[in-house]
Steps between C-alpha positions, in 0.01 A plus 500: 500500500640343812536801724556300820555135592159395627496204731238356725208263501304645200239294318439599140299369208433617142214424258409619152124537470261655246423871537166521684424845353482365142144463378586147381583385854177300536622260230773379742371620839121477498465604865642847430247772414593842362337837566736682262632248245805609299655412164374478142592140412189279467678168462794323660600513865634782726875535520663382819606724787789418737395485868739462794426438868755547776454402865759690713698333784290641794178362350671169418611477862140539619391233254765257609421566870135426430586182313672366815165490677264204473284536191186551706657798683627690200340841435488728201764774481369832378745673270497817291522447125712754318431486125714687249416534131826581333677515165587196290692199625624399842431818701617344827849435365535806272428746782624294794162511671561217746735730686211717613304198630776298669400615850129569433277321749166350407541593133525340159595654165335429165625646171318511168702609199375764262495542126665777301273451198160365397653209311366313199449810282357699796219250551587391855471689830799697615384468860574176685270404784521287814204288614439331835492153336857557392595559864365149580712360217815675619444357849445152349828539310679580826353187653612293203860620509561540877439197716361486853354853503123545481471840324121471522542616860566851364189723515611751239324841494575741220643802689747684277448553129781659304557577137832576331527641149267316262363306796264784596233365266518150634451630853207721412322255279544207737319714753235626254422147389453385862771235476562469875378617842558876535375543854842486671710714262704751706715662234519558129854595384565640151871484411532759228176405334265772611255469211125561467478176291265640230434148363354245480159657448248510780270202533174545305262728690753619756571870541851645565583513872477819702841664508661686790556866422874442453426266206241716328731627222404477132834622362755289318789340691856395422391162364154574365539808276137508390331516839292220646132564443326165506752345741378205715719629786572139587752579771248711690235229443732244661560725806124558542429126463740426786351776714148356443610149596648631820184701575292183453730314737460782756119507459478124552710499815324809639165327447628188674628712788162663539329156500726380778418815701129420458552144615693627804211732596260208476731285710510767770121436546559138592443388857805517720704186517788310339330478158475878481862546610616246243297657217616856577862387515474332160334804343748740657789301349329495159429875525865579587627297204256660264572854626875432444421378147308817425784720627747310285290538188467876561874531545566287192362753247690450175776752428644571155869575467658620174863533392536760224835454326472554127280686248419172326411320827330781692385764251402850600214700359594777254267745673498519879355782708742664736542273803293232325575128480720426197471124462221305328393294803474645852673284760499532880877501520697634202876437498606741222847413382471705182641805679844564346724454805325175587529380139871565508551321827288201388690487168836476679374260766338267244790491263750448778303220663455319168868526399611391842275194489622413150864516617431272799309257276795497259283623218742789434858577617544786742725669246192558279319707762534871426724667756235745616283207626781311672520776765148406629549121524699476828237690699194375313224430755305174474164504333226608739729743686433795272140601525294660231265716705550820694537334838779255574494259789718570801858386486732494203230492229487792256235614259595519134510881535734477800718252319522735203592798723762295686657400169439832324853548376522147366151512353575824321818341362305211350214732383751711311672202353252416222740263332520290821120476521486384142781252562331358810162456324677351200657230724164416656334488158770306307537239775126464542533542875123544538349397166638315203330765283758750623262717706582757619698631202711812446213646294274453808735546793202606715390136496771448764296717737184296415687181603713648777220632721345148523844346571563731794152573632300188412 
């Protein structure tokens, strides 16, 4: 979908590379090692995964400014890498993700597509991973296609890891297989894919991870009707792995800070004079920098955010104690959009936004849009101006709940007009506005919520 006209100095590259989670990966990528290999196929090569990299305009400006300096004076530019494991195909275009990054400073976006099936008679992994050597290849592809910009000046640190839909497994297993540096991860975001990730099986000899009390529930859930005894709890394992990497980083920096303090105490014993003054000044500067680094690491503690939208994407347990946590993975910040009023508001917002974009893109005539949705189009707020959480920013921004309340009469009209909902979803499906497969369909209209929350809140 083309929701907005996106202009600006973006740099973008795409590569199709073999899935690094497939146990056959060493036949084509011998430097990749697997802790939890996936797939049954013993011969052949892994199927390819589509990878996209996008450098937003603010980061491109910094790069171009640095390129104007003499080569000897150029310095690395530290940027935050935001990696999203999504559904199949071109996630950046399908969900209009560049819009959310157009003004993002010191940031890059990487997308890895996901698989909806195990392929080849269920012999291939459904999860699609992302490995650090593929980042180097994406950067090399940028250099090959865009002249006079040294993309090697980017010091990319993996900071935000997000999974959407089937992409949850690619996120978790890329982490669990140690595919890249985890020390600087600030956030994990699960877009309607709050799953335990029962498989693949634990590595040989490894015990299941300790679970927080909120996750200690043996009952069945809306997806797994038989319970989950024997689960590998791979999502929790990934969270713990990141936490351990950050603790190791903190321990290393704290140890270095203590060593500098010892050196400073020794320097204070030196005879008075310029050498002592110089030495103490050097150590004080090092100590200040190291103390700042320690504070930053402490403040950086990874946070997990989850959007719960559908029973298929964010299943609830069948048995939950009163006041207990209903979802299968405990997250630090839960944005629960399964509550009925929010579902209704999101349904109307998502359908209206999609139909409006389709009219502007001349994919459908305005006359085809059901009348009950036309009423919302004139006052439809741009993406990013309706917030998902409880607290909206100051100004004109509204939360989804506030938007629903403000439009209650109109929302109720659409809610009551079942034929119009069916007609709207049928247009989206028949025209393949998101997927050529016709998803979401009238038999699974809730799929529009699964798509819509990423389109508006991604």
